[in-house]
PAMAR-622364 format. One record per residue (C-alpha): residue number from 0; x, y, z. Coordinates in Angstrom, 1 decimal. Each point is the difference from the previous one (the first is absolute). Example, Ala and Ser with C-alpha at 12.3 -4.5 7.8 and 13.67 -1.06 7.14 Angstrom:
<kedos>
<kedo><n>0</n><x>12.3</x><y>-4.5</y><z>7.8</z></kedo>
<kedo><n>1</n><x>1.4</x><y>3.4</y><z>-0.7</z></kedo>
</kedos>
This chain:
<kedos>
<kedo><n>0</n><x>0.0</x><y>0.0</y><z>0.0</z></kedo>
<kedo><n>1</n><x>1.3</x><y>3.4</y><z>-1.0</z></kedo>
<kedo><n>2</n><x>-1.3</x><y>2.6</y><z>2.5</z></kedo>
<kedo><n>3</n><x>1.1</x><y>3.4</y><z>1.0</z></kedo>
<kedo><n>4</n><x>-1.5</x><y>1.8</y><z>3.0</z></kedo>
<kedo><n>5</n><x>1.5</x><y>3.4</y><z>0.7</z></kedo>
<kedo><n>6</n><x>-0.9</x><y>2.4</y><z>2.8</z></kedo>
<kedo><n>7</n><x>1.3</x><y>3.4</y><z>-0.9</z></kedo>
<kedo><n>8</n><x>0.1</x><y>2.1</y><z>3.2</z></kedo>
<kedo><n>9</n><x>1.3</x><y>3.5</y><z>0.8</z></kedo>
<kedo><n>10</n><x>3.4</x><y>-0.3</y><z>1.5</z></kedo>
<kedo><n>11</n><x>-0.1</x><y>3.4</y><z>1.8</z></kedo>
<kedo><n>12</n><x>-3.5</x><y>0.3</y><z>1.5</z></kedo>
<kedo><n>13</n><x>-2.7</x><y>-2.2</y><z>1.5</z></kedo>
<kedo><n>14</n><x>-3.1</x><y>0.9</y><z>2.0</z></kedo>
<kedo><n>15</n><x>-2.7</x><y>-1.8</y><z>1.9</z></kedo>
<kedo><n>16</n><x>-3.4</x><y>-0.3</y><z>-1.7</z></kedo>
<kedo><n>17</n><x>-2.3</x><y>1.5</y><z>2.6</z></kedo>
<kedo><n>18</n><x>-3.4</x><y>1.0</y><z>-1.0</z></kedo>
<kedo><n>19</n><x>-0.2</x><y>3.6</y><z>-1.2</z></kedo>
<kedo><n>20</n><x>-3.1</x><y>2.1</y><z>-1.0</z></kedo>
<kedo><n>21</n><x>1.7</x><y>1.7</y><z>-2.9</z></kedo>
<kedo><n>22</n><x>-0.3</x><y>-1.6</y><z>-3.4</z></kedo>
<kedo><n>23</n><x>2.0</x><y>0.4</y><z>-3.3</z></kedo>
<kedo><n>24</n><x>-1.4</x><y>2.8</y><z>-2.2</z></kedo>
<kedo><n>25</n><x>0.6</x><y>1.6</y><z>-3.4</z></kedo>
<kedo><n>26</n><x>2.2</x><y>2.6</y><z>1.8</z></kedo>
<kedo><n>27</n><x>2.2</x><y>-2.8</y><z>1.4</z></kedo>
<kedo><n>28</n><x>0.4</x><y>-1.4</y><z>-3.6</z></kedo>
<kedo><n>29</n><x>1.0</x><y>3.5</y><z>-1.3</z></kedo>
<kedo><n>30</n><x>2.6</x><y>0.2</y><z>2.8</z></kedo>
<kedo><n>31</n><x>1.2</x><y>-3.5</y><z>-0.8</z></kedo>
<kedo><n>32</n><x>0.5</x><y>0.9</y><z>-3.7</z></kedo>
<kedo><n>33</n><x>2.0</x><y>3.0</y><z>1.0</z></kedo>
<kedo><n>34</n><x>2.1</x><y>-2.0</y><z>2.5</z></kedo>
<kedo><n>35</n><x>0.9</x><y>-2.6</y><z>-2.6</z></kedo>
<kedo><n>36</n><x>1.5</x><y>2.8</y><z>-2.1</z></kedo>
<kedo><n>37</n><x>1.8</x><y>1.7</y><z>2.9</z></kedo>
<kedo><n>38</n><x>3.5</x><y>-1.4</y><z>0.7</z></kedo>
<kedo><n>39</n><x>0.0</x><y>1.8</y><z>3.4</z></kedo>
<kedo><n>40</n><x>-2.5</x><y>-2.6</y><z>1.4</z></kedo>
<kedo><n>41</n><x>1.2</x><y>-3.1</y><z>-1.8</z></kedo>
<kedo><n>42</n><x>1.2</x><y>-3.0</y><z>2.1</z></kedo>
<kedo><n>43</n><x>3.5</x><y>-0.1</y><z>-1.4</z></kedo>
<kedo><n>44</n><x>1.0</x><y>-2.9</y><z>2.3</z></kedo>
<kedo><n>45</n><x>-2.9</x><y>-2.1</y><z>-1.3</z></kedo>
<kedo><n>46</n><x>0.9</x><y>0.9</y><z>-3.6</z></kedo>
<kedo><n>47</n><x>3.6</x><y>-1.0</y><z>0.5</z></kedo>
<kedo><n>48</n><x>-1.1</x><y>-3.4</y><z>1.3</z></kedo>
<kedo><n>49</n><x>-2.5</x><y>-0.5</y><z>-2.8</z></kedo>
<kedo><n>50</n><x>2.5</x><y>0.8</y><z>-2.7</z></kedo>
<kedo><n>51</n><x>2.6</x><y>-2.3</y><z>1.6</z></kedo>
<kedo><n>52</n><x>-2.6</x><y>-2.9</y><z>0.5</z></kedo>
<kedo><n>53</n><x>-1.9</x><y>0.5</y><z>-3.3</z></kedo>
<kedo><n>54</n><x>1.2</x><y>-3.3</y><z>-1.5</z></kedo>
<kedo><n>55</n><x>-1.4</x><y>-1.8</y><z>3.0</z></kedo>
<kedo><n>56</n><x>-3.1</x><y>2.0</y><z>0.4</z></kedo>
<kedo><n>57</n><x>-1.4</x><y>-0.5</y><z>-3.5</z></kedo>
<kedo><n>58</n><x>-0.2</x><y>-3.1</y><z>-2.1</z></kedo>
<kedo><n>59</n><x>0.4</x><y>0.9</y><z>-3.7</z></kedo>
<kedo><n>60</n><x>-3.0</x><y>-2.1</y><z>-0.8</z></kedo>
<kedo><n>61</n><x>-2.3</x><y>2.3</y><z>2.0</z></kedo>
<kedo><n>62</n><x>-2.2</x><y>2.4</y><z>-2.0</z></kedo>
<kedo><n>63</n><x>1.4</x><y>3.2</y><z>1.7</z></kedo>
<kedo><n>64</n><x>3.5</x><y>0.7</y><z>1.1</z></kedo>
<kedo><n>65</n><x>1.7</x><y>3.2</y><z>1.1</z></kedo>
<kedo><n>66</n><x>1.2</x><y>2.1</y><z>2.9</z></kedo>
<kedo><n>67</n><x>-1.0</x><y>3.6</y><z>0.7</z></kedo>
<kedo><n>68</n><x>0.9</x><y>2.4</y><z>2.9</z></kedo>
<kedo><n>69</n><x>-2.9</x><y>0.1</y><z>2.4</z></kedo>
<kedo><n>70</n><x>-1.0</x><y>2.6</y><z>2.7</z></kedo>
<kedo><n>71</n><x>0.8</x><y>-0.9</y><z>3.5</z></kedo>
<kedo><n>72</n><x>-2.9</x><y>-2.0</y><z>1.3</z></kedo>
<kedo><n>73</n><x>0.0</x><y>2.4</y><z>3.0</z></kedo>
<kedo><n>74</n><x>-1.1</x><y>2.9</y><z>-2.2</z></kedo>
<kedo><n>75</n><x>-3.3</x><y>-1.7</y><z>-0.9</z></kedo>
<kedo><n>76</n><x>-3.0</x><y>0.2</y><z>2.2</z></kedo>
<kedo><n>77</n><x>0.6</x><y>-1.7</y><z>3.4</z></kedo>
<kedo><n>78</n><x>-0.4</x><y>-3.8</y><z>0.1</z></kedo>
<kedo><n>79</n><x>-0.5</x><y>-0.6</y><z>-3.7</z></kedo>
<kedo><n>80</n><x>2.9</x><y>-2.4</y><z>-0.3</z></kedo>
<kedo><n>81</n><x>-0.5</x><y>-3.7</y><z>0.7</z></kedo>
<kedo><n>82</n><x>1.6</x><y>-3.3</y><z>-0.8</z></kedo>
<kedo><n>83</n><x>-1.1</x><y>-1.8</y><z>-3.1</z></kedo>
<kedo><n>84</n><x>0.0</x><y>-3.7</y><z>-1.1</z></kedo>
<kedo><n>85</n><x>-0.8</x><y>-2.6</y><z>-2.5</z></kedo>
<kedo><n>86</n><x>-0.6</x><y>-3.7</y><z>0.0</z></kedo>
<kedo><n>87</n><x>-1.5</x><y>-2.8</y><z>-2.1</z></kedo>
<kedo><n>88</n><x>-0.8</x><y>-3.7</y><z>-0.4</z></kedo>
<kedo><n>89</n><x>-1.6</x><y>-2.7</y><z>-2.1</z></kedo>
<kedo><n>90</n><x>-3.4</x><y>-1.6</y><z>-0.1</z></kedo>
<kedo><n>91</n><x>-1.7</x><y>-2.5</y><z>-2.4</z></kedo>
<kedo><n>92</n><x>-3.4</x><y>-0.4</y><z>-1.6</z></kedo>
<kedo><n>93</n><x>-0.2</x><y>-3.6</y><z>-1.1</z></kedo>
<kedo><n>94</n><x>3.4</x><y>-0.4</y><z>-1.8</z></kedo>
<kedo><n>95</n><x>0.4</x><y>3.6</y><z>-0.9</z></kedo>
<kedo><n>96</n><x>2.8</x><y>1.9</y><z>1.8</z></kedo>
<kedo><n>97</n><x>-0.7</x><y>3.5</y><z>1.1</z></kedo>
<kedo><n>98</n><x>2.7</x><y>2.3</y><z>1.5</z></kedo>
<kedo><n>99</n><x>-0.9</x><y>3.1</y><z>2.0</z></kedo>
<kedo><n>100</n><x>1.8</x><y>3.0</y><z>1.3</z></kedo>
<kedo><n>101</n><x>-1.2</x><y>3.0</y><z>2.2</z></kedo>
<kedo><n>102</n><x>1.3</x><y>3.3</y><z>1.2</z></kedo>
<kedo><n>103</n><x>-0.7</x><y>1.7</y><z>3.3</z></kedo>
<kedo><n>104</n><x>0.8</x><y>3.1</y><z>2.0</z></kedo>
<kedo><n>105</n><x>0.0</x><y>0.4</y><z>3.7</z></kedo>
<kedo><n>106</n><x>-2.3</x><y>2.1</y><z>2.3</z></kedo>
<kedo><n>107</n><x>0.6</x><y>3.8</y><z>-0.6</z></kedo>
<kedo><n>108</n><x>-1.8</x><y>3.3</y><z>0.4</z></kedo>
<kedo><n>109</n><x>-1.7</x><y>-0.4</y><z>-3.4</z></kedo>
<kedo><n>110</n><x>-1.5</x><y>-3.4</y><z>0.4</z></kedo>
<kedo><n>111</n><x>-0.7</x><y>-0.5</y><z>3.7</z></kedo>
<kedo><n>112</n><x>-3.6</x><y>1.0</y><z>-0.3</z></kedo>
<kedo><n>113</n><x>-0.6</x><y>-2.7</y><z>-2.7</z></kedo>
<kedo><n>114</n><x>1.8</x><y>-3.0</y><z>1.4</z></kedo>
<kedo><n>115</n><x>-1.4</x><y>-0.4</y><z>3.5</z></kedo>
<kedo><n>116</n><x>2.4</x><y>-1.8</y><z>2.4</z></kedo>
<kedo><n>117</n><x>2.1</x><y>-1.6</y><z>-2.8</z></kedo>
<kedo><n>118</n><x>3.7</x><y>0.7</y><z>-0.1</z></kedo>
<kedo><n>119</n><x>0.1</x><y>0.3</y><z>-3.8</z></kedo>
<kedo><n>120</n><x>-2.1</x><y>0.3</y><z>-3.1</z></kedo>
<kedo><n>121</n><x>0.2</x><y>-2.1</y><z>-3.2</z></kedo>
<kedo><n>122</n><x>-0.5</x><y>2.3</y><z>-3.0</z></kedo>
<kedo><n>123</n><x>0.5</x><y>-2.5</y><z>-2.8</z></kedo>
<kedo><n>124</n><x>-0.4</x><y>-3.8</y><z>-0.4</z></kedo>
<kedo><n>125</n><x>0.6</x><y>-1.7</y><z>-3.4</z></kedo>
<kedo><n>126</n><x>-0.6</x><y>-3.6</y><z>-0.8</z></kedo>
<kedo><n>127</n><x>1.5</x><y>-1.3</y><z>-3.3</z></kedo>
<kedo><n>128</n><x>-0.7</x><y>-3.3</y><z>-1.7</z></kedo>
<kedo><n>129</n><x>3.4</x><y>-1.5</y><z>-1.0</z></kedo>
<kedo><n>130</n><x>1.4</x><y>-2.8</y><z>-2.1</z></kedo>
<kedo><n>131</n><x>3.4</x><y>-0.2</y><z>1.8</z></kedo>
<kedo><n>132</n><x>0.9</x><y>-2.5</y><z>2.7</z></kedo>
<kedo><n>133</n><x>2.0</x><y>2.5</y><z>2.1</z></kedo>
<kedo><n>134</n><x>-1.5</x><y>3.1</y><z>1.5</z></kedo>
<kedo><n>135</n><x>2.1</x><y>2.3</y><z>-2.3</z></kedo>
<kedo><n>136</n><x>-0.8</x><y>3.5</y><z>1.1</z></kedo>
<kedo><n>137</n><x>1.9</x><y>3.1</y><z>1.0</z></kedo>
<kedo><n>138</n><x>-1.5</x><y>2.6</y><z>2.2</z></kedo>
<kedo><n>139</n><x>1.0</x><y>3.3</y><z>1.6</z></kedo>
<kedo><n>140</n><x>-1.6</x><y>2.7</y><z>2.1</z></kedo>
<kedo><n>141</n><x>1.3</x><y>3.4</y><z>0.9</z></kedo>
<kedo><n>142</n><x>-0.7</x><y>2.8</y><z>2.4</z></kedo>
<kedo><n>143</n><x>2.1</x><y>2.5</y><z>-2.1</z></kedo>
<kedo><n>144</n><x>-3.2</x><y>1.8</y><z>-1.2</z></kedo>
<kedo><n>145</n><x>-1.0</x><y>0.6</y><z>3.6</z></kedo>
<kedo><n>146</n><x>-2.8</x><y>0.7</y><z>1.0</z></kedo>
<kedo><n>147</n><x>-1.1</x><y>-1.9</y><z>-3.1</z></kedo>
<kedo><n>148</n><x>1.1</x><y>-3.7</y><z>-0.3</z></kedo>
<kedo><n>149</n><x>0.6</x><y>-2.0</y><z>-3.2</z></kedo>
<kedo><n>150</n><x>0.7</x><y>-3.7</y><z>-0.6</z></kedo>
<kedo><n>151</n><x>0.9</x><y>-1.8</y><z>-3.3</z></kedo>
<kedo><n>152</n><x>0.7</x><y>-3.5</y><z>-1.2</z></kedo>
<kedo><n>153</n><x>0.1</x><y>-2.6</y><z>-2.7</z></kedo>
<kedo><n>154</n><x>-1.2</x><y>-3.5</y><z>-0.4</z></kedo>
<kedo><n>155</n><x>2.0</x><y>-2.0</y><z>-2.5</z></kedo>
<kedo><n>156</n><x>-2.0</x><y>-2.5</y><z>-2.1</z></kedo>
<kedo><n>157</n><x>1.2</x><y>-2.4</y><z>-2.7</z></kedo>
<kedo><n>158</n><x>-0.7</x><y>2.3</y><z>-2.9</z></kedo>
<kedo><n>159</n><x>-0.8</x><y>3.4</y><z>1.5</z></kedo>
<kedo><n>160</n><x>0.1</x><y>2.1</y><z>3.2</z></kedo>
<kedo><n>161</n><x>-2.5</x><y>1.7</y><z>2.2</z></kedo>
<kedo><n>162</n><x>1.4</x><y>3.4</y><z>1.1</z></kedo>
<kedo><n>163</n><x>-1.8</x><y>2.1</y><z>2.6</z></kedo>
<kedo><n>164</n><x>0.3</x><y>3.3</y><z>1.9</z></kedo>
<kedo><n>165</n><x>-2.4</x><y>1.1</y><z>2.8</z></kedo>
<kedo><n>166</n><x>-0.1</x><y>3.1</y><z>2.2</z></kedo>
<kedo><n>167</n><x>-1.9</x><y>1.5</y><z>2.8</z></kedo>
<kedo><n>168</n><x>0.2</x><y>3.8</y><z>0.5</z></kedo>
<kedo><n>169</n><x>-0.3</x><y>1.9</y><z>3.3</z></kedo>
<kedo><n>170</n><x>-3.4</x><y>1.3</y><z>-1.1</z></kedo>
<kedo><n>171</n><x>-1.3</x><y>-3.6</y><z>-0.7</z></kedo>
<kedo><n>172</n><x>0.3</x><y>-0.2</y><z>-3.7</z></kedo>
<kedo><n>173</n><x>0.8</x><y>-3.6</y><z>-0.8</z></kedo>
<kedo><n>174</n><x>0.9</x><y>-1.3</y><z>-3.5</z></kedo>
<kedo><n>175</n><x>1.8</x><y>-2.9</y><z>-1.7</z></kedo>
<kedo><n>176</n><x>1.3</x><y>-0.6</y><z>-3.5</z></kedo>
<kedo><n>177</n><x>0.3</x><y>-3.7</y><z>-1.2</z></kedo>
<kedo><n>178</n><x>1.6</x><y>-0.5</y><z>-3.4</z></kedo>
<kedo><n>179</n><x>-1.4</x><y>3.3</y><z>-1.1</z></kedo>
<kedo><n>180</n><x>-3.5</x><y>-0.3</y><z>1.4</z></kedo>
<kedo><n>181</n><x>-0.9</x><y>2.7</y><z>2.6</z></kedo>
<kedo><n>182</n><x>-2.0</x><y>-1.1</y><z>3.1</z></kedo>
<kedo><n>183</n><x>-1.6</x><y>2.5</y><z>2.4</z></kedo>
<kedo><n>184</n><x>0.5</x><y>-1.9</y><z>3.2</z></kedo>
<kedo><n>185</n><x>-2.5</x><y>2.1</y><z>1.9</z></kedo>
<kedo><n>186</n><x>-2.6</x><y>-2.3</y><z>-1.6</z></kedo>
<kedo><n>187</n><x>1.8</x><y>-3.2</y><z>0.9</z></kedo>
<kedo><n>188</n><x>3.6</x><y>-0.7</y><z>1.2</z></kedo>
<kedo><n>189</n><x>0.0</x><y>-3.6</y><z>-1.2</z></kedo>
<kedo><n>190</n><x>1.0</x><y>-0.7</y><z>-3.6</z></kedo>
<kedo><n>191</n><x>-0.1</x><y>-3.4</y><z>-1.7</z></kedo>
<kedo><n>192</n><x>2.0</x><y>-0.5</y><z>-3.2</z></kedo>
<kedo><n>193</n><x>-0.3</x><y>-2.9</y><z>-2.4</z></kedo>
<kedo><n>194</n><x>2.5</x><y>-0.2</y><z>-2.9</z></kedo>
<kedo><n>195</n><x>-1.5</x><y>-1.4</y><z>-3.1</z></kedo>
<kedo><n>196</n><x>1.3</x><y>-2.7</y><z>-2.4</z></kedo>
<kedo><n>197</n><x>-0.1</x><y>2.6</y><z>-2.8</z></kedo>
<kedo><n>198</n><x>2.2</x><y>2.4</y><z>1.9</z></kedo>
<kedo><n>199</n><x>-2.7</x><y>2.4</y><z>1.2</z></kedo>
<kedo><n>200</n><x>-1.1</x><y>0.4</y><z>3.6</z></kedo>
<kedo><n>201</n><x>-3.3</x><y>0.0</y><z>2.0</z></kedo>
<kedo><n>202</n><x>-0.6</x><y>1.9</y><z>3.2</z></kedo>
<kedo><n>203</n><x>-2.5</x><y>0.0</y><z>2.9</z></kedo>
<kedo><n>204</n><x>-0.2</x><y>2.6</y><z>2.7</z></kedo>
<kedo><n>205</n><x>-1.5</x><y>-0.8</y><z>3.3</z></kedo>
<kedo><n>206</n><x>-0.8</x><y>2.1</y><z>3.0</z></kedo>
<kedo><n>207</n><x>0.5</x><y>-0.9</y><z>3.7</z></kedo>
<kedo><n>208</n><x>0.1</x><y>1.7</y><z>3.4</z></kedo>
<kedo><n>209</n><x>3.3</x><y>1.7</y><z>0.8</z></kedo>
<kedo><n>210</n><x>2.4</x><y>-2.8</y><z>1.0</z></kedo>
<kedo><n>211</n><x>3.2</x><y>-0.2</y><z>2.0</z></kedo>
<kedo><n>212</n><x>2.9</x><y>-2.1</y><z>-1.1</z></kedo>
<kedo><n>213</n><x>-1.1</x><y>-2.7</y><z>2.6</z></kedo>
<kedo><n>214</n><x>-3.4</x><y>-0.3</y><z>-1.9</z></kedo>
<kedo><n>215</n><x>1.4</x><y>-0.8</y><z>-3.4</z></kedo>
<kedo><n>216</n><x>0.6</x><y>-3.7</y><z>0.2</z></kedo>
<kedo><n>217</n><x>-3.5</x><y>-0.7</y><z>1.3</z></kedo>
<kedo><n>218</n><x>-1.5</x><y>2.4</y><z>-2.6</z></kedo>
<kedo><n>219</n><x>1.8</x><y>-1.8</y><z>-2.9</z></kedo>
<kedo><n>220</n><x>-1.0</x><y>-3.5</y><z>1.3</z></kedo>
<kedo><n>221</n><x>-3.6</x><y>1.2</y><z>0.2</z></kedo>
<kedo><n>222</n><x>0.1</x><y>1.7</y><z>-3.4</z></kedo>
<kedo><n>223</n><x>1.2</x><y>-3.0</y><z>-2.0</z></kedo>
<kedo><n>224</n><x>-2.8</x><y>-2.1</y><z>1.5</z></kedo>
<kedo><n>225</n><x>-2.7</x><y>2.3</y><z>-1.5</z></kedo>
<kedo><n>226</n><x>-1.7</x><y>-0.8</y><z>-3.3</z></kedo>
<kedo><n>227</n><x>0.8</x><y>3.3</y><z>-1.8</z></kedo>
<kedo><n>228</n><x>3.8</x><y>-0.1</y><z>0.4</z></kedo>
<kedo><n>229</n><x>0.0</x><y>-3.7</y><z>-0.7</z></kedo>
<kedo><n>230</n><x>-1.9</x><y>0.5</y><z>-3.3</z></kedo>
<kedo><n>231</n><x>2.4</x><y>2.8</y><z>-0.9</z></kedo>
<kedo><n>232</n><x>3.2</x><y>-2.0</y><z>0.7</z></kedo>
<kedo><n>233</n><x>-1.4</x><y>-3.2</y><z>-1.7</z></kedo>
<kedo><n>234</n><x>-1.2</x><y>1.6</y><z>-3.2</z></kedo>
<kedo><n>235</n><x>0.8</x><y>-1.9</y><z>-3.2</z></kedo>
<kedo><n>236</n><x>2.2</x><y>2.7</y><z>-1.6</z></kedo>
<kedo><n>237</n><x>2.4</x><y>0.2</y><z>3.0</z></kedo>
<kedo><n>238</n><x>3.6</x><y>-1.2</y><z>0.0</z></kedo>
<kedo><n>239</n><x>0.4</x><y>-3.4</y><z>1.7</z></kedo>
</kedos>
């Protein structure tokens, strides 16, 4: 199994994630854009580390690669920064192999009101029908767009790939792109992908309650036992 899980954290600043009443606004975004373009507030120590470690941070097979100077996390609104993570696994429907991957971000000032007592929030879950024996996927998630968070990855198939990028912004916009198809994840954070024998793809988007990373395994097991996902993954035109 080829698998990369990278947690990109600020090296000069960290905060606790206590509940705050203030939320991210358009004015915060305007300041954030200005800060990105102002060397006076860049985290130069983090940039130096990123440039040094770039060959380790980014696999060349990932859709997006690159290092930018970022503002010190401390100049953003208080308690926006949080840890991020990704994980995945494998399930089966009959003899069909399905690999999955998900991205999550921890409790912070912008999501506390939505996630209850959970310690983190899953903002994207993708399940891909595969024709390979090994779980050949590459995945990465980064906090470098703080307070927004972005994850990306690739599933390698015998004759094609499934590339994906997903992000959750501080003001709760939530989107993914899978092989060029755009998904508004505010209408469902679970995406099923079935590669076809003719080289095309099929997708299904499903909604669910907000999940924590601890909820994903149970969610996937329940999902693959339902008629609609089973019919989708067992359709005649799918790869085998």
